[in-house]
C-alpha positions as CSV (number, residue, x, y, z in Angstrom):
1,M,165.4,61.8,139.7
2,S,162.4,59.7,140.0
3,D,162.8,55.9,140.1
4,T,160.2,54.5,137.8
5,R,159.1,51.0,139.0
6,I,156.5,48.3,137.8
7,V,155.0,45.5,139.8
8,D,153.2,42.4,138.5
9,F,149.4,41.7,139.5
10,W,149.3,41.3,143.2
11,V,146.5,39.8,145.3
12,A,145.8,41.4,148.8
13,G,146.9,39.2,151.6
14,T,149.7,37.6,149.7
15,E,153.5,38.4,149.9
16,E,154.2,41.8,148.2
17,P,156.4,41.3,145.1
18,E,159.7,42.8,144.7
19,F,159.8,46.1,142.6
20,Q,161.7,46.0,139.4
21,P,163.0,49.0,137.5
22,T,161.5,49.5,134.1
23,D,163.7,49.6,130.9
24,E,163.0,53.4,130.7
25,G,164.5,53.9,133.9
26,M,167.7,52.1,132.7
27,Q,168.0,54.6,130.0
28,E,168.7,57.5,132.5
29,I,172.1,59.2,132.0
30,G,174.4,57.5,134.6
31,P,177.9,58.1,135.9
32,E,179.2,55.5,133.2
33,D,178.3,57.9,130.4
34,S,181.3,59.8,129.0
35,G,181.1,63.5,129.3
36,R,183.0,66.3,127.5
37,R,185.7,68.8,128.3
38,L,185.8,72.4,127.0
39,D,189.0,73.5,125.1
40,E,190.3,76.9,126.4
41,Q,191.6,77.9,122.9
42,Y,188.5,77.1,120.9
43,G,185.8,77.3,123.6
44,R,184.4,73.8,122.5
45,V,184.8,70.1,123.2
46,V,187.9,68.2,122.2
47,D,187.8,64.9,123.9
48,D,185.7,62.8,126.3
49,D,187.8,63.4,129.3
50,Y,185.1,65.3,131.2
51,V,185.8,66.9,134.4
52,F,182.9,68.6,136.5
53,D,183.4,71.9,138.0
54,D,184.1,71.1,141.7
55,E,182.7,74.4,142.8
56,V,179.2,73.5,141.4
57,P,177.4,71.3,144.0
58,D,175.4,68.3,142.8
59,E,172.0,70.0,143.5
60,E,172.9,72.8,141.1
61,R,173.0,70.1,138.2
62,M,169.7,68.7,137.0
63,I,168.4,66.4,134.3
64,L,165.6,67.4,132.2
65,N,163.6,65.6,129.4
66,M,162.9,67.3,126.0
67,G,160.5,65.3,123.9
68,P,159.2,62.9,122.8
69,Q,156.3,65.0,122.2
70,H,158.2,68.4,121.8
71,P,157.6,69.7,118.4
72,S,161.1,70.8,118.0
73,T,162.6,67.3,118.3
74,H,161.2,66.7,114.6
75,G,159.3,63.6,115.6
76,V,159.1,61.3,118.7
77,L,162.6,62.0,119.9
78,R,163.5,62.2,123.5
79,L,166.4,64.1,124.7
80,Q,167.8,63.9,128.3
81,V,170.0,66.8,129.0
82,E,172.0,67.4,132.2
83,L,172.3,71.2,133.0
84,E,174.5,73.4,135.0
85,G,172.4,76.5,135.0
86,E,171.7,77.1,131.2
87,I,174.7,75.0,130.0
88,I,174.1,71.5,128.7
89,R,176.9,69.3,130.2
90,R,175.7,65.9,128.8
91,S,172.8,64.8,126.7
92,K,171.5,61.6,125.5
93,P,169.2,60.8,122.6
94,I,166.6,58.2,123.4
95,I,164.8,56.6,120.5
96,G,162.2,53.9,119.9
97,Y,158.9,55.8,120.3
98,L,157.9,55.4,116.6
99,H,159.1,51.8,116.2
100,T,157.3,50.0,113.2
101,G,159.3,47.0,112.6
102,M,159.6,47.8,108.9
103,E,162.8,45.5,108.5
104,K,161.1,42.5,109.9
105,T,157.8,43.4,108.0
106,G,160.1,43.5,104.7
107,E,161.1,39.8,105.3
108,Q,157.3,38.9,105.3
109,L,156.7,40.7,101.9
110,S,157.6,39.6,98.6
111,F,160.4,41.4,96.6
112,M,157.4,42.9,94.5
113,Q,155.8,44.3,97.4
114,G,158.9,45.5,99.1
115,P,159.0,49.1,97.9
116,T,155.4,49.7,99.4
117,N,157.0,49.0,102.8
118,V,160.4,50.8,102.6
119,T,159.0,53.9,101.0
120,R,157.4,54.8,104.4
121,M,160.7,54.8,106.5
122,D,162.1,58.1,105.7
123,Y,158.8,59.8,104.7
124,L,160.5,62.9,103.4
125,S,162.5,61.1,100.9
126,P,160.5,58.0,100.0
127,L,161.8,57.7,96.5
128,H,165.4,57.2,97.7
129,N,164.1,54.4,100.0
130,E,162.4,52.8,97.1
131,L,165.5,53.4,95.0
132,A,168.1,51.7,97.4
133,Y,165.8,48.6,97.8
134,S,165.3,48.2,94.0
135,L,169.0,48.5,93.3
136,A,169.6,45.8,95.8
137,V,167.1,43.5,94.4
138,E,168.3,44.1,90.9
139,R,171.9,43.3,91.8
140,L,170.7,39.9,93.2
141,L,168.7,39.3,89.9
142,D,171.8,40.5,88.1
143,I,169.5,42.6,85.8
144,E,170.1,46.3,84.5
145,V,167.2,48.6,83.9
146,P,166.8,50.5,80.5
147,P,168.5,54.0,80.2
148,R,165.2,55.8,80.4
149,A,164.2,54.2,83.5
150,Q,167.5,55.0,85.1
151,A,167.0,58.7,84.1
152,I,163.6,58.8,85.4
153,R,165.1,57.6,88.6
154,V,167.6,60.2,88.8
155,L,165.1,62.9,87.9
156,M,162.7,61.8,90.7
157,T,165.2,61.3,93.4
158,E,166.8,64.7,92.8
159,L,163.4,66.3,92.8
160,N,162.8,64.4,96.1
161,R,166.2,65.7,97.4
162,I,165.0,69.4,96.8
163,S,161.7,68.9,98.4
164,S,163.2,67.3,101.5
165,H,165.8,70.2,101.8
166,L,163.0,72.6,101.5
167,V,161.3,71.0,104.5
168,A,164.6,71.0,106.4
169,L,165.0,74.8,105.6
170,A,161.4,75.5,106.6
171,T,161.6,73.6,109.9
172,N,165.0,74.9,110.8
173,G,163.7,78.4,110.3
174,M,160.7,77.8,112.3
175,D,162.7,76.4,115.3
176,I,164.9,79.5,115.5
177,G,161.9,81.8,114.9
178,A,161.9,82.6,111.3
179,I,158.3,81.9,110.9
180,S,158.2,83.2,107.3
181,M,160.8,80.5,106.2
182,M,158.4,77.8,107.3
183,I,155.6,79.2,105.1
184,Y,157.8,79.7,102.0
185,G,159.6,76.3,102.3
186,F,156.2,74.5,102.3
187,R,154.8,76.7,99.6
188,D,157.6,76.1,97.2
189,R,157.7,72.4,98.0
190,E,154.1,72.3,96.6
191,M,155.4,72.5,93.0
192,I,157.5,69.3,93.4
193,L,154.6,67.4,95.1
194,E,152.3,68.3,92.3
195,F,154.7,66.9,89.9
196,F,155.0,63.7,91.9
197,E,151.3,63.4,92.2
198,K,150.9,63.7,88.3
199,T,153.5,61.1,87.9
200,T,153.0,58.5,90.5
201,G,149.4,59.3,91.7
202,L,150.5,60.2,95.1
203,R,152.2,63.0,96.9
204,M,154.4,60.9,99.1
205,N,154.9,57.0,99.8
206,H,154.8,56.5,96.1
207,N,155.7,52.8,95.4
208,Y,156.9,54.2,92.2
209,I,160.5,52.9,91.8
210,R,160.4,49.1,91.6
211,P,162.7,46.3,90.8
212,G,163.0,46.3,87.2
213,G,162.4,50.1,86.5
214,V,159.5,52.3,87.5
215,A,155.7,51.9,87.7
216,V,154.6,54.0,84.9
217,D,156.2,56.4,82.4
218,L,156.3,60.1,82.7
219,H,153.0,61.8,82.3
220,P,152.1,63.8,79.2
221,G,153.4,67.4,79.5
222,W,156.0,66.6,82.2
223,K,158.6,68.7,80.5
224,D,156.4,72.0,81.1
225,D,156.1,71.1,84.7
226,I,160.0,70.6,85.1
227,D,160.6,73.9,83.2
228,R,158.3,75.7,85.8
229,I,160.3,74.1,88.6
230,L,163.7,75.1,87.1
231,K,162.4,78.7,86.6
232,E,160.7,79.2,90.0
233,I,163.0,77.5,92.4
234,P,166.1,79.5,91.8
235,K,164.1,82.7,92.5
236,K,162.9,81.2,95.7
237,V,166.6,80.3,96.7
238,E,167.6,83.8,96.2
239,D,164.7,84.9,98.5
240,Y,166.1,82.5,101.1
241,H,169.5,84.0,101.0
242,N,168.0,87.5,101.5
243,L,165.6,86.3,104.4
244,L,168.2,84.1,106.2
245,T,171.7,83.8,105.0
246,N,172.5,87.5,105.1
247,N,170.3,88.1,108.1
248,P,172.5,89.1,111.3
249,I,170.0,87.5,113.6
250,W,170.2,84.3,111.8
251,Q,173.9,84.3,111.7
252,A,174.1,85.0,115.4
253,R,171.9,82.0,116.2
254,T,173.7,79.6,113.9
255,V,177.5,80.4,113.3
256,G,179.6,78.6,115.7
257,V,176.6,76.7,117.2
258,G,176.4,72.9,117.4
259,V,179.9,72.3,115.9
260,I,181.0,68.8,114.8
261,T,184.6,68.5,113.5
262,A,185.4,66.3,110.4
263,E,187.2,63.8,112.6
264,E,184.3,63.5,115.0
265,A,181.8,63.2,112.0
266,V,183.8,60.4,110.4
267,G,184.3,58.7,113.8
268,Y,180.6,58.6,114.4
269,S,179.7,57.5,110.9
270,I,177.8,60.7,110.1
271,T,177.1,61.2,106.6
272,G,175.1,63.6,104.3
273,P,174.9,67.4,104.8
274,P,176.3,67.2,108.4
275,L,179.4,65.4,107.1
276,R,180.1,67.7,104.2
277,A,179.4,70.8,106.4
278,A,182.4,69.8,108.5
279,G,184.6,69.9,105.3
280,V,184.5,66.3,104.1
281,E,183.9,65.9,100.5
282,W,181.9,62.5,100.6
283,D,178.9,61.8,98.4
284,I,177.7,58.4,97.4
285,R,176.6,59.8,94.1
286,K,180.4,60.5,93.1
287,V,182.2,57.7,94.9
288,F,179.8,54.9,94.3
289,P,177.6,56.2,91.4
290,Y,174.3,54.5,90.6
291,S,171.5,54.7,88.0
292,G,173.9,56.5,85.5
293,I,174.2,59.7,87.7
294,E,177.9,59.8,86.8
295,Q,177.0,61.2,83.4
296,Y,175.6,64.3,84.9
297,E,177.7,67.4,86.0
298,F,177.2,68.6,89.5
299,D,179.5,69.6,92.5
300,V,179.8,68.2,96.0
301,V,178.8,71.1,98.4
302,T,181.1,71.5,101.6
303,G,181.4,73.7,104.6
304,D,184.3,74.8,106.7
305,N,183.1,74.8,110.4
306,G,180.7,72.0,110.9
307,D,178.1,74.3,112.7
308,V,174.6,74.9,112.2
309,F,175.1,77.7,109.7
310,D,177.3,75.4,107.4
311,R,174.7,72.7,107.6
312,Y,172.1,75.1,106.5
313,R,174.2,76.5,103.6
314,V,175.2,73.0,102.4
315,R,171.4,72.2,102.0
316,I,170.4,75.4,100.4
317,D,173.4,75.0,97.9
318,E,172.6,71.3,97.2
319,I,169.1,72.5,96.0
320,V,171.0,74.5,93.3
321,E,173.2,71.5,92.4
322,S,170.1,69.1,92.3
323,L,168.5,71.6,90.0
324,K,171.6,71.2,87.6
325,I,171.0,67.5,87.5
326,V,167.2,67.9,86.8
327,E,167.8,70.3,83.9
328,Q,170.4,67.8,82.5
329,V,168.2,64.9,82.7
330,T,165.3,66.7,81.3
331,D,167.4,67.8,78.2
332,S,168.8,64.3,77.6
333,M,165.9,61.9,78.6
334,P,166.4,58.9,76.5
335,K,163.7,57.2,74.6
336,G,162.7,53.5,75.3
337,D,161.0,51.5,77.8
338,Y,160.7,52.6,81.5
339,R,161.1,49.0,82.8
340,V,163.0,45.9,82.0
341,D,161.7,43.5,79.4
342,D,161.7,40.4,81.5
343,N,158.5,38.6,81.9
344,K,159.9,36.9,85.2
345,V,160.1,40.4,86.9
346,T,157.9,42.7,85.0
347,P,154.1,42.5,85.0
348,P,152.4,42.5,81.6
349,P,151.1,45.9,80.3
350,R,147.6,46.8,81.5
351,Q,146.1,46.6,78.0
352,R,147.2,43.2,77.4
353,I,145.3,41.9,80.5
354,D,141.9,42.5,78.5
355,E,143.3,40.7,75.6
356,S,145.2,37.6,76.7
357,M,144.4,34.9,79.1
358,E,148.1,34.2,79.4
359,A,148.7,37.9,80.3
360,L,146.0,37.8,83.0
361,I,147.5,34.7,84.5
362,H,150.9,36.2,84.4
363,H,149.7,39.3,86.2
364,F,147.9,37.4,88.7
365,K,150.8,35.2,89.7
366,I,153.5,37.9,89.7
367,Y,151.3,40.1,92.0
368,T,150.3,37.1,94.4
369,E,153.5,34.8,94.4
370,G,156.1,37.5,93.3
371,F,159.2,36.5,91.7
372,R,162.2,34.5,92.8
373,V,165.6,35.9,93.5
374,P,168.7,33.9,93.4
375,A,170.4,33.1,96.7
376,G,173.0,35.6,97.8
377,E,173.5,38.8,99.8
378,T,174.2,42.3,98.7
379,Y,174.4,45.8,100.1
380,V,173.6,48.9,97.9
381,A,173.8,52.6,99.1
382,V,172.4,55.7,97.6
383,E,172.8,59.3,98.6
384,S,169.6,60.4,100.4
385,P,168.9,64.0,101.5
386,R,170.2,62.9,105.0
387,G,173.2,60.8,104.0
388,E,174.2,57.3,103.1
389,L,171.0,55.2,102.8
390,G,172.0,51.6,102.4
391,C,169.9,48.4,101.9
392,Y,171.3,45.0,102.9
393,I,169.4,42.0,101.7
394,V,169.9,38.3,102.0
395,S,168.0,35.8,99.6
396,D,167.6,32.2,100.1
397,G,166.3,31.8,96.7
398,G,162.7,32.4,97.4
399,A,160.2,35.1,96.7
400,R,161.0,37.1,99.9
401,P,164.0,38.4,101.4
402,Y,165.5,35.9,104.1
403,R,166.9,39.2,105.9
404,M,166.7,42.8,105.3
405,H,168.5,45.6,107.1
406,V,168.4,49.3,106.3
407,R,171.5,51.5,107.0
408,A,169.5,54.7,107.9
409,P,171.3,57.9,107.9
410,S,169.2,59.7,110.5
411,F,170.0,56.8,112.9
412,Y,173.7,57.4,112.6
413,N,173.6,61.2,112.4
414,L,171.7,61.4,115.7
415,Q,174.9,60.1,117.4
416,G,176.4,63.5,116.7
417,L,173.9,65.4,118.9
418,P,175.6,64.8,122.2
419,I,178.8,66.1,120.6
420,A,177.2,69.1,119.1
421,M,175.3,70.1,122.2
422,A,177.9,69.6,124.8
423,D,178.9,72.6,126.7
424,S,176.3,74.7,124.7
425,I,173.4,76.8,126.1
426,V,169.8,75.4,126.1
427,A,168.6,78.0,123.6
428,D,170.7,76.4,121.0
429,T,169.3,72.9,121.6
430,V,166.4,73.3,118.9
431,A,168.7,74.9,116.3
432,T,171.1,72.0,116.6
433,I,168.6,69.4,116.4
434,A,166.9,71.0,113.3
435,S,170.3,71.3,111.6
436,M,170.8,67.4,111.8
437,D,167.5,67.1,110.0
438,P,166.5,63.8,111.6
439,V,163.4,61.9,110.4
440,M,162.4,59.4,113.2
441,G,160.7,57.2,110.7
442,D,164.2,56.5,109.3
443,V,165.5,55.9,113.0
444,D,162.7,53.8,114.5
445,R,162.1,51.5,111.5
């Protein structure tokens, strides 16, 4: 293994400075890292008491880097894997290559500007980022948004869950060799992105869900667009089952691969589909409901084995459950305002700005200075497509968060990779990574 070193600027003829190892060199897999042991009965890891095979000399083991530029790491994720032949004995995820400092940036922006920042973290589920942030701010403000705004939020986030899962299925298929699934997944996602563009003006990073409600009401003819989605997506799901679920090649590459038990998932704070695939019935929408989602009927989908196949099945079945919610919201969409009627939080209607000087001043001040939030702290979590997405905010009574921290599901779920990959073959690495569905913008925020 090469020892990466750096040296300060050195002038010829002076004493040569001492070499210092870089931080990157300190991230190498070392002897202090716990390994894994293979269970004879089940053929998989059961604890951290790792014992090397004494018959395998040290020179037969090697450490390789996968990523951070590798396309199958789903972003700039770097994996160090220790191999005995084609068997992965230990692995270590290394993050930080996409670091953007969004949490610290959020402390420099007003509460009004906050959704513009957080929407870019998990870029496959931007509406969930906006919702978690807005709910936290609204709890500090002690306000409740109108029923129509809550229903719109549920509608948009469940559609966002479907579009995110379609990307997960598409990239999972691509990584294992099912190129058709990549094409179909992105093709079918277009219906939802077109709906988002009509509603918010953008296909992603919407800044649509804001403290106090949503930016604008649903566009004219939105029900026709939803009816098309409700009609077409179930047909596509059946195609996915025919293409992958019942495919013996797909099953051979996913069943029993990348197993994470329920105890391991809970112990490592893994949430979302990887947790439910292990058989744990935990969904924030059920245990800590938000935005009135408790009034809609849907089931929490779980698996049995916690392997790549179960994580795939959980996501494909959650698409069906989200469609149920979307249909119920569409049929029961309440009338009324789409944002709270509070001048301290809500900007004036656009048409009023041309008619009233007071409205113009109100608009100018709320967008330049923002609104003040009472001092306090809170934590609010929502169920994003990748698991528990929480937002912790501390307010000192000003117009900007004093502290902001995000509980990102991809960050925690990545902890499961060394467990799932231990004592597996190299060929299963990309399948295991894809089944965790990490978004590195959600990790390196």
